[in-house]
N, C-alpha and C positions, 0 to 999 in steps of 0.2 A: 711723453713727458719724461723729464729727467729726475724728478723727485720721487724715488721709490716709496718713501714713507707716506706721501700724500696718496699715492695710488693704493697702497696697502690699507690706509685708513678708510678710503672710499669703499673698497671691497669689504672690509670688516663691518662698516656701518650699514651697508645695504644687504650683504649676504648674497649678492647677485654676481653672476659672471665669473671671470677668472682673470688672474694677473699673469702676464707674459713678460719675459725679459730676464736679464738685460740683453739689449741688442746694441750693436754699434761698438764704438762710436762711429758716426757718419758725418760726411762732408766737413771734416776738419773739426767737428765738435768733440770735446774731450770727454764729455759725460755720456754714460750709457743711457739708453731709452727704455722705458717701461710702458706697457699698454694694459689697460683695463678694458675688457670686452664683455658685453652682454650679448649673447647670440640668440637667446630665446625671445621672440617678439612679445610674448605674453608677460615676460618679466620686464622688458624694456619700456613698454608703453606706460604703465603706471609710474615708473621712475621718471620718465620724461615729463609726464604731466605734473608730477610733484615738484620738480626743480624749475619748471617753466617760469613761474613768477619771479624768481631771483636771477634769471639769466639776462644778459645784455641783449641788445637788438640783434646783433649777428647770430648769436646762439639761438635766440628765439626763432629766427628765420630758418635756421638749420633744423630745429625741432619741428617747425611747421611743415617743412618739406618731408621729413621722415613720416610724420603723422598722416600727411596727405597720401604719400605712396602706400602706406599701410592700408588706409581705408579704400583706396582705389584698386588694391590688389584683388584679382579674381581668384577665388579659391576653386580649384579643380580637383575633384575626386578622381584619382588615377584608376580606380577600379571600374569606373563607368566608361564604357567605350561607346562612342557615338558617331 
């Protein structure tokens, strides 16, 4: 996203993740790019569930895919050797 103020507001409102940037400009675009990233799954999942109802079809499909991958993930305790 190129709107740093929007990214900063999202970060401030949620208190989650971190903001990176500016990057670029890329591919002939004049504006720098900013990223907001949540890396902790246990932070991301409640956030995704909360915003789900207000998302469009494409974004809902992306959230569905993320939630499916999370629930299908096999947790392996690396201390256990088998």
